[in-house]
N, C-alpha and C positions, 0 to 999 in steps of 0.2 A: 608477472601477475597474470593469472589465468583470465582469458577473455573469451567471449562468445559473440559472434556476429549474427545479427538478424538475417533471416532469409531475404531474398530480393523482393522488390515491390509487389510483384504479383502474388507471392505467397503471404507476405506481410498483410496485405489488404484482404486476403481470403478470409471469409467468415465461416465459422463452424456451424452457423445456424441454418442455412438454407437446405442443405442436402442430406445431412447425416440422419435426420430423424423423420423422414417421410414414412408414411404408413406402409407396412410390409404385408399385412394380412397373414402373417405366419405365426400366429399364437401370441400370447401375452408376455410382456417382459416387465409389467408393472407389478406393484405389490399386491394388487387384487385384480381378479379377472375383469377386463373391460372397464376398469375404474380410472379416475383421474390420477395423475402423478402430481402430488402436492408438495410444494416447497414454500418457504417463507423468506422474506427479506424485511428487516426492520431498520428504522432510523428515526431520529427525533424530528418533529415538525411543530411549528408554532411556539418554539421556545426561545427564539432570538438568535444569538451568535452561533449556537451549536446546531442549528437546523441543517439537515441534509436531505431535503425533500427530493433532490435529484436522484438519490439512491433508490428510493422506492418507485419513483417515476420510471427510472430505467428498467427496474425489474418488471414492471407492468409492460413496458414496450418490448422487452425480450420475450415475455410470455406470449404476447400477441403475435410477434414475428414467428416464433416457433410453431404456434398453433396454426398460423396461416399456411404453413408448409407441411402440415400433416402431424404435428405434435411430436412427442417422443415415442418412437416405435409405434405410431398410430394412436397413442394415448394422449388425451388432452393434458397439457401442462397447466396445472392450477397454481398460479402464483399468488400467495397471500402476502399482502403488505401490511405492516403494523407500525403505528406511531408509538415509539417507546417513551416519548415525552421527556427524554433526558432525565428520567427518574428510575429508581429501582422498581418501584411499584408498576410504572408503565411498562418497563421491560419484562417484569414477571408476568404481566398479563399477556404479553406477546408469546412468552415461552408456553404458557398454558394453552394458548390458541394453537400453537404449533403442535403440541402434544395431542390436543383434542381432535385436530384435523388430520392427524397421522402424517405429518410432513416427513418426507424422507431426508430432508436436509434444511438447515437455515443457511442461506447463501448470501454472500456479500455482507451487507449490513454495516451499521455504524453505531457504536454505543460506548459511552464512557463508563458503563456499568457492567461490562461483561464479566468481571470477577464475580459479581453476584448472580449473573444470569446463567453462566455456563453449567453450574452444578445441576440446574433443572434439566438442561439438555442431556447432560451425562446420565442422569437417572432414567431418561427415556431412550437413551442410546441414539440420539439424533446428532449427526455430525454438524459441526459449525464450520462451514467451508468458506474461507476467504473473508473473514471479518477484517475490518480496517486495521486492527492491531494497536488499539489505544491502551490496553490493559495487559498485565502480566499473564493472566489466565489464558489469553489468546495464544500465547507462545509456550504454554506449559500443560494445558488440559489435554488429556489423551483423546478427546473428541474434537479438538480444534485442528483445522488444516489451513493455516494462514498461507496466502499466496504472495504476500509482500514481506519485506524484511524488517519492518518496524523501524523505529528511530535509531536503535543501536547500529544497524547496518548502514544507515545514512550517515551517521556521525563518523563512523570508521571510514566510509567512502569519501566523505568530504575532507577528512584529514589527509587521506592519500592524494586526493585531487589537489589540495593546496600544497602538499610537499612537492608534488610534481611541478607545480608552478613556481617553486623556489622558496617556499615558506620554511623558516627555521624555528619560529615561535608562533604558536597558534593559541589565541584566546578563545576558549569555548564559552559562549554566552548561552546559559541554559537555566531551566527552572530550578529554584531552590526547593527541591523535593527529593524524596527517596529515589524516584525514577531518574531525576536529573543527576543525582549523585553517581549512579551507575554509568552514566554517559561519559563522565570524566575518565573513568578507568578504561572504558572501551577506546577512547581517543588516545590515551597514553600508550596503550598496547599497539595501536596502529602506527604510532610515531616512533616506536622503539627502534626499528631497524636503522633509522637515520639519527637517533638520539635527539630528535627535535623536542622542544620544550612545550608543555601545556600550561597555559594560564587559566585558572578556573574562575569564571565570572558568574556568580549566582545572582539571579533576579527573583526576588520574592513575589509570591502571588498576591499577597496583601500589602498594599502601600509600597509598590516597587519604586526604587530610586534609579530611574533610567539614566540620569546625568552621571551619577557615580559609576554605574556599570559601563557607560560609554567611555569614560575617562580611563577606567582600568583596562578595558579591552584595547583601547588605542595605545596605551603605554607611551613610549617615546617616539612613536610614529616613524620608525626607521624601515628601510628596505629589508625585506625578509620577515617582517611582522605581519601576521594575518589574523583575521577574525572569522570564526565559524559560528553562525547564528543558528541555534537549535531551540528557539522559543516558539510558542504557539503564535499564529499570525497576528492577533491583536497586540500582544506584548512586543512582538517583533517590529511592528509598525512604529511603536513609540520608541523602541530602542534605536531603530535606524534613524529616526528623526533626531534623537539626541546625538547620535554619532555624526550625522551630517552637519550639525551645528558646530562641531569641533573642527570641521574642514580638514579631514585627513588627507595627506599628500602622498604618503608612501605605503600606508597599510593596505593590504589586499583583503577584500571582503569575500567571504564564502558563506554558504547557507545550505541547510538540508531542505529538500523540496517542500516539506510540510510547513516550513516556517516562512516561506516567501509570500508576503501579502499581495494578493492580486491588485489591490488598489494602489500599492506602492510600485509594483512592477512596471506599470505603464506610465508612471509619472516622470516627466522630464526627458523621456526618450534617451538620447545619447548623453544627456547631462544629468540623468536621474541618479539617485543615491545607489541604486542597484546595478547601474551599468557596468559591465565587465565582471560582475560578481560570478564566482564559480559555484555552481549549484549541483548537488548530488541528488539523483532521483532513483525511484524504483523502476520507472518505466521511461520510454522515450518521451520527448516533448510532445505536447498536444498537437503540434503542427505536423508531426511525423505521419507518413503513410501507414505506419503500423496501426493507426487508429481509424483507418478508413471504414472498416466494418462497423465500428462503434458509431462513427459519424453517420453512416447510412441508417443504422437502427434508430438513432435519435431523430433524424430527419429535421422537420421544422418545429419539433417540440422544444419547450423551454427547459432543457437539461444542459448544464454546463459541462462540456466535455473535459475541460481542464481541471475539474474538481477531482482530487485524488480519491475521494470516497466513491465517486461515480466510476472512475477508472478501475479501482480495485473490485468493485461489484461486477463490472464487465468481465474482468479476468476470472473471477470466481465462477461466473455462469459458463464461461468457455470451458473451464475445467470440468464442471458438472456435466455439461452436454457431451463432452468428449468421453467422460467416464460412462455415461449412460449408453452411448453408442458402443463402447467397448464391451459392456455387459451384454448388450443385445446380441452382438456378434458371437459372444461365447454361449448364448442361449440361457443366460441367467436373468432372473427377474430383478428389477430395480427396487431393492429394499435397502433400509438403512444399513444392515449388516453387510450385504454384498457391496454396497457403495464404499463402506469403510474398508472392507477387505481389498477392493481394487486400489483405493488410494494408497494403501500401505503395502501393495504387492511388489513394488519395485518397478512397475511399468511407469514410464514417463508419459505425461499428459501435455498435449500441445495447447498453447493459449493463443494461437494465431499469429505468433511472432512478436507479441507484446512483452513476453518474458522468455527466458530459456525454458525448455520443457521442465515440468515440475514433477516431483515424486516425494512421498512422505515415508519412504522405507528406511532411509538413513538419517536418523535423528542427529541433531547437533549435540556433541558432547559438552554441553554447557548447562549447569544446574538452573540458571535463570530462564533460559530460552530454548529448551530441548526441541520444541516443535518448529523452530525457525529453520526452514529448509531453503528458502530463496534468499541467498546471501549475495546475489548479483545486484550491481548498481549501474546507473548510467551517469556519465559526466556531461553536464550542460553548462551553458554560460549565458548570461543576460547580455543581449545586444540590442540597443535602441528600444528598450522596453519589451523585448520578446525573449522567451527562453529558446535557445538554439542548441543544437547538438555540438558539444565541444570535442567529443571523441566518439567515433562510431562504435556500436556494439555494447557489450556488457562486460563488467569486470567483477570477478569473484572475490569477496572479502571473507570467505570462510576461514582462511588461514588466521585471521586476527582473532576469531572466536576460539580457536583451538591452540593458540600459543605457537603457531608456526611462523613462517617467513613468506613474504610475497614472492610469487613466481617472477622470474626475470624475463 
């Protein structure tokens, strides 16, 4: 299996923000002479369970940090933040603002409505860089540049992680939805080299029966049986409670990182329901030194570094700032077209050691997710209520999307 190891601590903690964009006084590289460089980040706020206020708060902090160090090639970075209210209408208003303000990119962001919003960005030729990846359009739109691998990559990775731990049968607990249906196929493909078995456990969004799902997932509770939890956090919390009541003795628990409820993670410590669970992530654990630059940018502000949407927005801004520096070095203005050309040029862009270098020149030969380029995952494990690194570095799951075999 192909792997990539993060650079050492000094490089991993290195931030792209302080030095790359100091004023040069050598002409303009922005879209207009001596004007601001405008970007947007959107996320819902004031909506309840789907709030991601940390996403827009981080975007503001990044903008302040960049501008305190000279801006982007001497130009002020104007970061627009927009509350998309977890509605299509709210998101559409954000798109209109991005277009009206001549944003060169929408960066990071979190929305369940991206399928409806991306056509507006496409019409304006505005790239959507590093969206969280909740909708199919984020992995198929020609203007989308995702920095994470979405749920399919995590499910494949968790299957491989559990196989390596000795699992021969894996019960995939997933939403009863079209998106959930596709996850079963991805997992089956990942387990094919070992002929491991998949048990499909569907959990409905309306009136879910967690007790029945837990019993089916547990099966006969023998050694070699495993569970991979791919539910959203609220459903996952209820499912894990139902599973815990069955008192499993031999079944190994696994999960994809977006399913791990923070409230459950810390409960019980070494005796918690998630203790020793194998968890597959897009990035290193929040405790990793790879996040030191993000930690420094957040400072004492109320932004949850462990929030995956916050982490993904950070990665997206790192890519944007690296691309801006690359364009400046080439003497090209930072425009939507030049930014897109660079992202698709084949040049790899560094994220400060949080992911392997990224490029969008080689699309995934997959009809559902052609824009998915970051197929790398991390292997983590819950120990005493904390996510820890189970295996160092990153492992590439691209082979599972293309019908290949894992590298040995």
